[in-house]
C-alpha positions as CSV (number, residue, x, y, z in Angstrom):
1,M,75.7,0.1,11.1
2,S,78.8,0.6,13.3
3,E,79.6,3.8,15.2
4,T,83.0,4.2,13.5
5,A,81.5,4.2,10.0
6,P,82.5,7.5,8.2
7,T,79.7,10.0,8.0
8,K,79.0,12.8,5.6
9,G,79.3,16.3,6.9
10,K,80.4,17.1,10.5
11,S,81.9,14.7,12.9
12,K,80.2,13.6,16.1
13,E,82.7,15.8,18.0
14,E,81.9,18.9,15.9
15,L,78.1,18.3,16.4
16,L,78.5,17.9,20.1
17,R,80.6,21.0,20.4
18,E,77.9,23.0,18.6
19,E,75.3,21.6,20.9
20,V,77.4,22.4,24.0
21,R,78.0,26.0,22.7
22,F,74.3,26.4,21.9
23,Y,73.1,25.3,25.4
24,A,75.8,27.3,27.2
25,D,74.6,30.3,25.2
26,Q,71.0,29.6,26.2
27,Q,72.0,29.3,29.8
28,G,73.5,32.8,29.8
29,K,70.6,34.3,27.9
30,Y,67.9,32.7,30.2
31,M,69.8,33.8,33.3
32,Q,70.2,37.3,32.0
33,W,66.6,37.7,30.8
34,G,65.1,35.9,33.8
35,L,66.9,38.0,36.3
36,T,66.0,41.2,34.4
37,I,62.4,40.2,34.4
38,M,62.4,39.3,38.0
39,A,64.0,42.7,38.9
40,S,61.4,44.5,36.8
41,L,58.5,42.6,38.4
42,Q,59.9,43.4,41.9
43,T,60.0,47.0,40.9
44,A,56.4,47.0,39.4
45,I,55.1,45.2,42.5
46,F,56.6,47.9,44.8
47,F,54.7,50.6,42.9
48,V,51.5,48.6,42.8
49,R,51.7,48.1,46.6
50,R,52.5,51.8,47.2
51,D,49.4,52.8,45.1
52,L,47.3,50.3,46.9
53,V,48.3,51.6,50.3
54,L,47.5,55.2,49.2
55,T,44.1,54.0,47.9
56,Y,43.4,52.3,51.2
57,V,44.5,55.4,53.2
58,D,42.2,57.6,51.0
59,A,39.3,55.2,51.5
60,G,39.9,55.1,55.3
61,V,40.7,51.4,55.3
62,L,44.2,52.1,56.6
63,K,45.6,54.9,58.7
64,K,48.5,56.9,57.4
65,G,51.7,55.1,58.2
66,Q,50.2,51.6,58.4
67,E,51.5,48.9,56.2
68,L,49.6,46.8,53.7
69,P,47.9,43.8,55.3
70,Y,49.8,40.6,54.9
71,Y,47.1,38.9,52.8
72,R,47.4,41.7,50.3
73,Y,51.2,41.9,50.5
74,L,51.8,38.2,50.0
75,V,49.9,38.2,46.7
76,G,52.9,39.9,45.2
77,T,55.4,37.6,47.0
78,F,53.6,34.5,45.7
79,F,53.5,35.9,42.2
80,L,57.3,36.4,42.4
81,L,57.7,32.9,43.7
82,L,55.6,31.5,40.8
83,C,57.7,33.4,38.3
84,A,60.9,32.3,40.0
85,F,59.7,28.7,39.7
86,V,59.0,29.0,36.0
87,F,62.4,30.5,35.3
88,W,64.0,27.9,37.5
89,K,62.3,25.1,35.5
90,F,63.4,26.6,32.1
91,I,67.0,26.8,33.2
92,S,66.9,23.4,34.8
93,R,65.9,21.9,31.5
94,I,68.6,23.7,29.7
95,N,71.1,22.5,32.3
96,V,70.1,18.9,31.8
97,Q,70.6,19.2,28.0
98,Y,73.9,21.0,28.4
99,R,75.3,18.4,30.8
100,H,74.1,15.6,28.6
101,Y,76.0,16.9,25.6
102,K,79.0,18.0,27.6
103,R,79.4,14.6,29.1
104,Q,79.3,13.0,25.7
105,L,81.8,15.5,24.4
106,V,84.3,14.9,27.2
107,E,84.0,11.1,26.8
108,S,84.3,11.0,23.0
109,A,86.7,13.9,22.1
110,K,89.1,12.6,19.5
111,S,90.6,15.9,18.4
112,G,93.0,15.9,21.3
113,I,91.4,19.0,22.8
114,N,90.8,18.3,26.5
115,D,87.6,19.9,27.5
116,N,86.9,20.5,31.2
117,P,84.0,18.6,32.8
118,T,81.1,20.6,34.1
119,T,81.6,22.3,37.5
120,G,78.1,22.6,38.8
121,V,78.0,26.4,38.9
122,S,74.8,26.5,36.8
123,D,73.2,24.2,39.3
124,W,73.3,26.7,42.1
125,M,73.0,29.8,39.9
126,R,69.5,29.0,38.9
127,Y,68.4,29.4,42.5
128,L,69.1,33.2,42.2
129,Y,65.6,33.5,40.9
130,F,64.3,32.6,44.4
131,A,66.3,35.5,45.9
132,F,63.5,37.9,44.7
133,P,60.6,36.4,46.6
134,A,62.9,35.8,49.6
135,Y,64.0,39.4,49.6
136,D,60.5,40.6,49.2
137,L,59.3,38.7,52.3
138,A,62.4,39.6,54.2
139,V,61.9,43.3,53.6
140,R,58.3,43.0,54.8
141,L,59.3,41.2,58.0
142,W,62.1,43.7,58.6
143,V,59.7,46.7,58.2
144,E,57.3,44.9,60.6
145,L,60.0,44.3,63.2
146,T,61.4,47.9,63.0
147,L,57.8,49.3,63.4
148,H,57.2,47.3,66.5
149,F,60.6,48.2,68.1
150,H,60.2,51.9,67.5
């Protein structure tokens, strides 16, 4: 069967446009929900750590004003890193599919509508998930440094 044979229903270009729209929509939704979940987890970990420090102070394990030990603190940071990796993997898979269909659409558009090729923005945007564990660790290091200098 040749590729130019007439088909019933939608044309290849229409099908590709639907796929491109679907995956572009999925990218936006995954980024939105992933970043929302990461911010929520960061907030929850803050409160868990605060309660843990209060429990340690009440138990006499820590003195008032001391910070949570690194081995306890880093549990939250590693959890954020794991979640960031999972979201990064999801969005990476969606990006592969989006680019696959977008490339086909740009190459085979017969309607005369010139579609722009992909720009690569979604390639670097997915790394925003890793800003949360990086920020988490940076805050701890900053607190540690400011405590030692004062």
